[in-house]
N, C-alpha and C positions, 0 to 999 in steps of 0.2 A: 651803565650795564643794561643790556636788553633782556627781555624775558627769556631769550634763548642763549644767554651767556652765563647763567648761574653755574657756579662750580660745585655746589653741594645739592645734589638732586633729591627729590622725593621718590620713594619707592612705593608703587601702588599694588604690587603683588609679587609673591615668590611662589613659583610652581615647582613642587618636588615631583620626582619620578616622571619627568617629561620625556616623551619618546619621539617627538616630532620637531625638536629644535636642534638637531644635530645627531651625531652617532651615539648609540648606547643610551643608557639611562642618564638623564641630566637634571640639573636644577636650573631653572630659568628665573632670572631676576629682572623685573620689569621696571624701568625708569619712567617717571612721569614727565611729560612735556614732549611735544613733537612739532617740527616746523611745517608739517603737512596737516591738513584737516580733511582727510578723505571722507566723502559723504557716505561711504559704506562701512566706515570703521566699526568693527565689532567690539572695540574697547574705547568708547568715546571718552571715558574718564582718563585715558592716557594722553589726551591732546593738550589740555591745560597744564602748565608746570606747577600751578598752585594746588594746594589742598582743596578738595571739594566735598560737599555734604551730599549724601545719597539718602533718599527716603523711599521706603517700600510701603505704600498705603495698606496693602493687604495684610501686612504683619502688625500694623499698629493696633494696640489693644485699648487705646484711649486712656491710659493711666495718668497722663499729665506729668510724669516725672521730669521730662525734658523741659517743660514749661517752668517748673519750680526751680530747676538748677541753673537756668540761663540768667546770668547776671546782666545781660544786655537786653533782656525781655524781647528777644528776637523770635521766640517760638510761641505759637498760638494754637490751641486745640480747637479745631473747627469740625463741622459735620463731615468734611472731606478728609479729615485726618490732621496731621500737624502741618502748619504753614509757617515758613521761615521768612522773615524780613531780611533780605540780603543786604540791605543798607545798614542794618543794626548788627547782624551776625559777624563775629570776628573769627569764626572757624576754630574756636578753642577746643571743640570736640567733647565738651562735658555732657552734652545731650546724648551723644552716642555711648558714652561711658555708662550712663545710668539707664539706658533703654533696655528693659528686661526682655523685650521681644526681638531686639536687634532690627527694629524697623528703621532706625536712624544709624547710618554708618558714615565713617570718614574715609575718603579715598586719598591716600598719600600719607606717608610717615617718613621721618628722617631716620637714617641709619648710617653709622660711620663705616669706614672701610673695615675696621676691626669687628664691628657687629656682623657685617655680611660674611666676613671670613669665618666667623664662628658657625654660621649657618652652612657654609660651603664645607667646612671640615667635617661636620656631622654626616654629610652625605658621601664622603670619600669612599667608603666601602662599596657603595653602589657603582660609583664611577670605575673603581678598580676592577670589579667583577664583570662589568658590561662594556668596558671601553668607552664610557661616557665622559661627562665633564660638566662644565658650567657654561651657560649661555646668557649673555646680556642682551636684553630686548627692551621694548618700550611700547609706546613712545619712541624716543630716539636716544639711545645711550651715548652717541657721539656728541650730543649737546654738552656733555660734561667731561671733556677730555682728560683733565687732570685727575679727577676722581676715578674715571674708568681706567686710565693707564695704571694708576696705583693698584687697582684691583687685578688688572691683567698681569702686572709684574709679580704680584704676590702669588697668584695662581700658577704662573709659570715657574716660580721658584719651588713650588710644591709638586710640580710635574702633573698639573691638572690640565686637561684639554680645554681650550678656550674658544668659544664661538661668539660672534657678535652679529646680531640681527639689525640691519640698518636700512633706512630709506635712501641713503646716499647723499642727502642734501646737507653737506658740511663743507668746510673749507678743505682744499686739497691737502694742506700741510697737516691738518688734524687727521684726515683719513690715513695718510702715510705714517703718522706717529702711532696710530692705533694698529695699523697693519703690521708694524714691526713686532707687535706683542700678541698677535692673534693667530690661531691655528686654522680657523675657518670663518668665512663671512657668509651669512645668509643675506643676500642682497635682493631687495624688492624692485621689480620692474612692473610698473602699473599701466602706463600708456606711453606709446612712442611719439605721438603727436603732442608737441609742447603746449599748444593752445588748448587742446582737449584735456591734457594733463592738468592745466591750470583751472579749467572749468570744474573738474571733479575733485581736485585736491587742494586748490587754492594757490598753487605755485606751478611754474613751468618746470621742465625737466632737463634743461640744457646742462646745468651743473651736475645733475644726477648721472646722466649718460657719460659726461666727461670723466666723472669720478670712477665709474665702472671700468672705463677703458684704462684709466691710470692704475686702478687696483689690479686688473688683469696682468698688466706688465710687470708687477712685482712678483708674480708667481705664487702668491698666497692662494690657498684653496678657497673656491667660491662655489656656493650653490645659488642658483638663480631662483627666486620665488616670484611667481606671477599670480597675484590674487585675481581670480576670474569672476567678473561680475557681469551677468547677463544684461544686455542692453547698454553696457558701458565700454567694455574692452574685449569682448569675446568674438568680435566680427573678424572676417577673413583678413581684412586689410591690416588691422592692428596685430593679429597673431603672426601674419607673414612678416611684417616689419620687425616684430620682436625676435622671431627666429633668425632672421637675417643678421640682426645686430648681435645677438648672442653668439651665433656661429662665427662671426667675424672678429671676435675678441682674440687678443694675443694669447697664445698658449693652447693647451689642450681644451677639448670641448667640455664645457661645464654642464653638470646635471641641472635639470629644470624641474622644480616642484610647482605643480598647479594647485592652487588653493581655492576651491569653489566657494563662492559667496554664500553666506547664510545670514538670516535676519535676527540673530541673537542680540544684536545691539539695540533693537527696538525696546526691549525690556529695560536696558540700562538708561536709555533716553528718558523713560518714565521716572526712574529713580533720580535722575539729574534735573528733572523738570524742564526738559528741552524737547523740541520737536524737529525731526528731520523728514524730508520727503523721500520715501522709499519707492514711490510708484514706478519710477523709471528703471528700477533694478530688480533682477530676479535671479534665481539659481540657474546655472547652466544645466542643460539636460545631459543625459548619458551620451546621446548622439553628438552633442556639442563637444563634450570632453574627448570622445574618440576622434573626432575631426581635428581637434587641436593637437592631440598627441601625434597624430599622423603628420600634421604640418611640421612640427618640430623634427620628427624622424626624417622627413625629406631633406632636412638641412644637417643631418648627422648628429642630432641632439636627442638624448634620452629624456623624455618628459614623463613624469609620474604624477598621479593624482594624490595629493597629500604630502606630508613631510615638512 
């Protein structure tokens, strides 16, 4: 079994009162693990399917509690804060449990379908009042089809609106299995050129584009999400190609959400102890956004910033 075929996912976040992940007020559940490794990802902790340890040096008060509790002697208090020997650390999380300043945190926890349904049930009054519901995001929730479908079925039985946020890089049969249980897809389109897509995300986009065509033919509601990264995919060629592709999908014209890049992921890189090169990326300007909205409009598509 590969790292992308595990049936019981880790959950790395649950966002309540979300208003940008589908209609109404929603609860968004974030699955850990993604087949893409987008260089601009603002949730880098979502990529690896395994649990990860995060450390915020500015929060560390140097108490040494984590050093004392670590049975593997993986933690060491230094002048630069706590350093963890990754070869010794077994990610048990005891250091995070005892850290009084929350300088050490663990990203990822196991939750059963029943556990998540308890969370969802508590939020139902907000769903009912606002026309909202539940959104499954990530990472990539379709990496865990059995677990996800069980959740989708349970929410459907309860009359809760179901949205799935996906990169589209899954087997066709999995996509169709999930589509039969989903009210709305939030489908990411990053780059139209497959080689450039591979350069920036680690994989090509042939399967992704084919899956979006397949999904459109089912008639399920789809919102197209385009993360806009200056210097990567905001050029006229890519935007025109994206608009042509989306406008040519079977069925009614789909709404397009433009998601401007921001550099919030840099702080998370520090916590994970990793480095990414952000020099080639920048936030698109207001003029860029206006130009891109107009390009989509020329193809009969309504594009909005955010969502």
